[in-house]
C-alpha positions in Angstrom: 6.1 -66.1 -61.9 3.0 -66.1 -64.0 1.2 -62.8 -64.3 -2.0 -64.2 -62.7 0.0 -65.6 -59.7 1.7 -62.2 -59.4 -1.7 -60.4 -59.4 -3.0 -62.8 -56.8 0.1 -62.2 -54.7 -0.4 -58.5 -55.0 -3.9 -58.9 -53.7 -2.7 -60.9 -50.7 0.1 -58.4 -50.0 -2.4 -55.5 -50.2 -4.6 -57.3 -47.7 -1.6 -57.9 -45.4 -0.7 -54.2 -45.7 -4.2 -53.3 -44.6 -3.7 -55.4 -41.4 -5.0 -58.8 -42.5 -2.8 -61.2 -40.5 -4.2 -64.2 -42.3 -3.0 -62.7 -45.6 0.5 -62.3 -44.2 0.4 -65.9 -42.9 -0.4 -67.0 -46.4 2.7 -65.3 -47.6 4.7 -66.8 -44.8 3.5 -70.3 -45.6 4.2 -69.9 -49.3 7.8 -68.7 -48.8 9.0 -70.0 -45.4 10.7 -73.1 -46.6 12.6 -71.3 -49.4 13.7 -68.6 -46.9 14.8 -71.3 -44.5 16.8 -73.0 -47.2 18.6 -69.8 -48.1 19.4 -69.1 -44.5 20.6 -72.6 -44.0 22.8 -72.5 -47.1 24.3 -69.3 -45.9 24.9 -70.4 -42.3 25.1 -74.1 -42.3 23.3 -74.2 -39.0 19.7 -75.3 -38.5 19.0 -73.2 -35.4 20.6 -70.1 -37.0 18.6 -70.7 -40.2 15.4 -71.0 -38.2 16.2 -67.7 -36.3 17.0 -65.9 -39.5 13.8 -67.1 -41.1 11.8 -65.9 -38.2 13.6 -62.6 -38.1 13.3 -62.1 -41.8 9.5 -62.5 -41.7 9.3 -60.3 -38.6 11.3 -57.6 -40.5 9.1 -58.0 -43.5 5.9 -57.7 -41.4 7.2 -54.6 -39.7 8.2 -53.0 -43.0 5.2 -54.2 -45.0 3.8 -50.8 -45.6 7.1 -49.7 -47.2 6.9 -52.5 -49.8 6.0 -50.8 -53.0 5.4 -53.9 -55.2 8.1 -52.8 -57.6 9.3 -56.4 -57.4 7.5 -59.6 -56.3 7.1 -60.2 -52.6 9.3 -63.2 -53.0 12.2 -61.1 -54.3 11.6 -58.6 -51.4 11.5 -61.2 -48.6 14.5 -63.1 -50.2 16.5 -59.8 -50.1 15.6 -59.3 -46.4 16.6 -62.9 -45.6 19.8 -62.5 -47.6 20.8 -59.3 -45.7 19.8 -60.8 -42.4 22.0 -63.9 -43.1 24.9 -61.7 -44.1 24.5 -59.6 -40.9 24.3 -62.7 -38.8 27.5 -64.1 -40.3 29.3 -60.8 -39.8 28.3 -60.8 -36.1 29.3 -64.4 -35.7 32.3 -64.1 -38.0 31.1 -67.2 -39.9 32.4 -68.1 -43.3 29.0 -69.4 -44.3 29.5 -73.1 -44.8 27.2 -74.9 -47.2 27.3 -78.4 -45.6 24.5 -80.1 -47.4 23.3 -80.0 -51.0 19.7 -80.5 -52.2 18.5 -83.4 -54.2 19.4 -81.7 -57.4 22.4 -83.3 -58.9 25.4 -81.7 -60.5 27.3 -83.1 -63.4 30.8 -82.5 -64.5 32.4 -84.1 -67.5 35.5 -85.8 -66.0 36.6 -89.3 -65.2 37.0 -88.6 -61.4 33.3 -87.8 -61.1 32.2 -90.8 -63.3 33.6 -93.2 -60.8 31.9 -91.7 -57.7 28.5 -92.5 -56.2 25.9 -89.7 -55.9 26.6 -89.4 -52.2 30.3 -88.9 -52.8 29.6 -86.4 -55.6 27.2 -84.5 -53.2 29.9 -84.5 -50.5 32.5 -83.2 -53.0 30.2 -80.4 -54.1 29.4 -79.4 -50.6 33.1 -79.2 -49.8 33.8 -77.3 -53.0 31.0 -74.8 -52.3 32.5 -74.2 -48.9 35.7 -73.0 -50.6 33.9 -70.4 -52.8 33.7 -66.8 -51.7 30.4 -65.9 -50.1 29.0 -63.8 -53.0 29.9 -66.4 -55.6 28.5 -69.2 -53.5 25.3 -67.3 -52.9 24.8 -66.6 -56.6 25.5 -70.2 -57.4 23.0 -71.5 -54.7 20.3 -69.0 -55.8 20.6 -69.8 -59.5 21.5 -73.5 -59.5 19.5 -74.8 -56.5 16.8 -72.2 -56.1 16.2 -71.7 -59.9 16.3 -67.9 -59.5 16.9 -65.9 -62.7 20.0 -63.7 -62.9 17.6 -60.7 -62.9 16.0 -61.8 -59.6 19.4 -62.5 -58.0 20.6 -59.1 -59.0 17.6 -57.6 -57.2 18.1 -59.8 -54.2 21.8 -59.0 -53.9 21.5 -55.4 -55.1 24.2 -56.0 -57.8 24.3 -55.4 -61.5 23.1 -58.3 -63.6 26.4 -58.6 -65.4 28.2 -58.9 -62.1 25.8 -61.7 -61.1 26.4 -63.5 -64.4 30.1 -63.1 -63.9 30.0 -64.5 -60.3 28.0 -67.5 -61.5 30.5 -68.2 -64.3 33.3 -67.8 -61.8 31.6 -70.2 -59.5 31.2 -72.9 -62.2 34.8 -72.6 -63.2 36.1 -72.7 -59.7 33.8 -75.6 -58.7 35.0 -77.7 -61.6 38.6 -76.9 -60.8 38.2 -77.8 -57.1 36.3 -81.0 -57.8 38.9 -82.2 -60.3 41.6 -82.0 -57.7 
């Protein structure tokens, strides 16, 4: 995030912390779709993703005064949504399917992929993602689809940056192996 955008965001967050509901609504509007996408990626269910998105923003609103601006609001709300999704999956004993992929394409250097249509490739990727462990899948989704840096992901998931890099590398290797089958 650019420094000026971060400063503007800090101003909006401070207003929200002072009770300005319009300021909080601005933050919600800015990040609601990304939070929904994360929740959907982690649950594979539209209704659950919608509920998790609402709950995440409600939790953020209620804890707004505890936000110290040591990270961006985006990282903070993402972390809340990530934890809310994990807790939701634990309660429901869901293995967090990732049933749809975004428009971003994925390329592998192998003959099997070369002969497939984009729709077939997307279906294979979704099936492969479903087979990854939750932490690896989450790192992959956040980095590849959401364009999060490894540093941001380490804050969101509360893990060492080297662990995040390792999980991403593992995800790539495992996905390539699964898709080649």
